[in-house]
C-alpha positions in Angstrom: 52.3 -50.1 -54.1 51.2 -47.8 -56.8 50.2 -44.3 -55.7 46.5 -43.7 -56.9 46.0 -40.2 -56.2 49.0 -37.5 -55.0 47.6 -34.3 -53.6 49.2 -31.0 -52.5 47.8 -28.2 -50.6 46.2 -24.9 -52.6 48.3 -22.0 -51.5 47.5 -19.7 -54.4 44.8 -17.7 -52.6 46.7 -17.4 -49.3 49.6 -15.8 -51.5 47.1 -13.6 -53.3 45.9 -12.4 -50.1 49.3 -11.8 -48.6 50.6 -9.7 -51.8 47.5 -7.7 -51.8 48.3 -6.9 -48.0 51.8 -6.1 -48.8 50.9 -3.3 -51.5 48.3 -2.0 -49.4 51.3 -1.7 -46.7 53.2 -0.1 -49.1 50.7 2.3 -50.3 49.5 3.2 -46.9 53.1 3.8 -45.7 54.1 6.1 -48.8 50.7 8.2 -48.1 51.5 8.5 -44.4 55.1 9.2 -45.2 54.1 12.0 -47.5 51.6 13.4 -45.1 53.6 13.4 -41.8 56.9 14.5 -43.5 59.0 14.6 -40.1 57.7 11.1 -39.5 58.3 9.8 -42.8 61.5 7.6 -42.4 60.1 6.0 -39.1 56.5 5.4 -41.1 58.6 3.6 -44.3 60.7 1.6 -41.9 57.7 0.3 -40.3 56.0 -0.4 -43.9 59.7 -2.0 -44.9 59.0 -4.3 -41.9 55.5 -5.3 -42.5 56.6 -6.0 -46.2 59.2 -8.3 -44.9 56.9 -10.2 -42.9 54.7 -10.7 -45.8 57.3 -11.9 -47.9 58.3 -14.2 -44.9 54.3 -15.2 -44.8 54.6 -16.2 -49.0 57.8 -18.1 -48.6 56.2 -20.1 -45.8 53.5 -20.9 -47.9 55.3 -21.9 -51.0 57.6 -23.9 -48.7 54.3 -25.7 -47.6 53.2 -26.4 -51.0 56.5 -27.8 -52.1 57.3 -30.1 -49.1 53.6 -31.3 -48.3 52.5 -34.4 -50.0 49.3 -36.6 -49.3 49.5 -40.1 -51.3 46.3 -42.2 -51.4 47.4 -45.9 -52.7 45.1 -49.3 -52.3 46.4 -50.0 -49.2 47.0 -46.8 -47.2 47.0 -43.0 -47.2 50.0 -40.7 -46.4 50.8 -37.7 -45.4 54.3 -36.2 -45.9 55.9 -32.5 -44.7 59.3 -31.8 -44.5 62.9 -31.3 -46.5 65.7 -33.5 -44.7 63.7 -35.8 -42.2 59.9 -35.6 -43.6 57.4 -35.9 -41.1 55.7 -39.1 -42.3 51.8 -40.1 -40.8 50.5 -43.6 -42.3 47.1 -44.9 -42.0 46.1 -48.1 -43.4 42.8 -48.1 -45.5 41.6 -50.9 -43.4 41.7 -48.8 -40.1 39.7 -45.6 -41.5 36.4 -45.4 -39.6 35.2 -42.0 -41.1 36.5 -39.6 -44.0 35.1 -36.1 -43.5 34.9 -33.3 -45.7 35.5 -29.5 -44.2 34.9 -26.6 -46.2 35.0 -23.2 -44.6 33.3 -20.2 -46.3 36.5 -18.8 -47.6 37.1 -22.2 -48.8 34.1 -22.4 -50.7 34.5 -19.1 -52.0 38.0 -19.6 -53.3 37.5 -23.5 -54.5 39.3 -25.7 -51.5 38.8 -27.7 -48.6 40.0 -30.0 -45.9 39.6 -33.9 -45.9 39.8 -35.4 -42.4 40.2 -39.2 -42.1 39.6 -40.8 -38.5 40.5 -44.0 -37.6 39.3 -46.0 -34.4 42.8 -46.2 -32.5 43.0 -44.8 -29.1 46.2 -43.2 -30.3 45.8 -39.1 -30.3 47.1 -38.0 -33.5 46.5 -41.2 -35.6 44.1 -39.9 -38.1 45.4 -37.7 -41.2 43.9 -33.9 -42.0 44.5 -33.3 -45.3 44.7 -29.2 -45.6 43.6 -26.8 -48.3 43.0 -29.2 -51.2 41.8 -27.9 -54.4 37.7 -28.4 -54.8 38.1 -30.8 -57.9 40.8 -32.9 -56.3 38.7 -32.8 -53.2 35.8 -34.8 -54.6 38.4 -37.3 -56.4 39.8 -38.1 -53.1 36.8 -38.5 -51.1 35.3 -40.8 -54.2 38.4 -42.8 -54.4 38.4 -43.3 -50.7 34.9 -44.1 -49.9 35.9 -46.8 -52.7 38.5 -48.2 -51.1 36.9 -48.5 -48.3 34.3 -50.6 -49.5 36.8 -52.9 -51.2 38.6 -53.4 -48.4 35.4 -54.3 -46.6 34.3 -57.0 -48.8 32.0 -54.6 -50.8 29.0 -52.7 -50.0 27.3 -53.6 -46.9 24.7 -52.1 -44.8 26.9 -50.1 -42.5 28.7 -48.9 -46.0 25.6 -47.5 -47.6 24.1 -45.9 -44.4 27.6 -43.9 -43.9 27.9 -42.9 -47.4 24.4 -41.5 -47.5 25.1 -39.6 -44.1 27.7 -38.0 -45.3 26.6 -36.6 -49.1 
């Protein structure tokens, strides 16, 4: 089974925002420590703690980028997350009922969005949500999924055409 498309979350915008926040915290802490010299050490300590929190948030985003993978093959869609015992969700293409693209205002500005894959299964959490996918890869993935669904259903029928025109 060959992987047709492998997707990774786009985390650079989050890392840039966290880094800007860290710089603002450092500047604010230094300015407050200089202005209120009697409280300089506690202010710098609080600034360092917030800076440490920013570093941990950047590490979390990098971890998410390195250990999250979304694979689309001709038979199924797989979502993997984790290092030692990865959590894996597999949805067969035959069972996909809806492919939904969700782009927030923030995502539109920075060029990423989410793909939500729904199934007809009564099981909760059986679908896959591909979060923070780059906009160029997002359109490729949606087109690939739609073509795979049409192929698996035996071509473009009336239901497939109405579904495509409604979601575009």
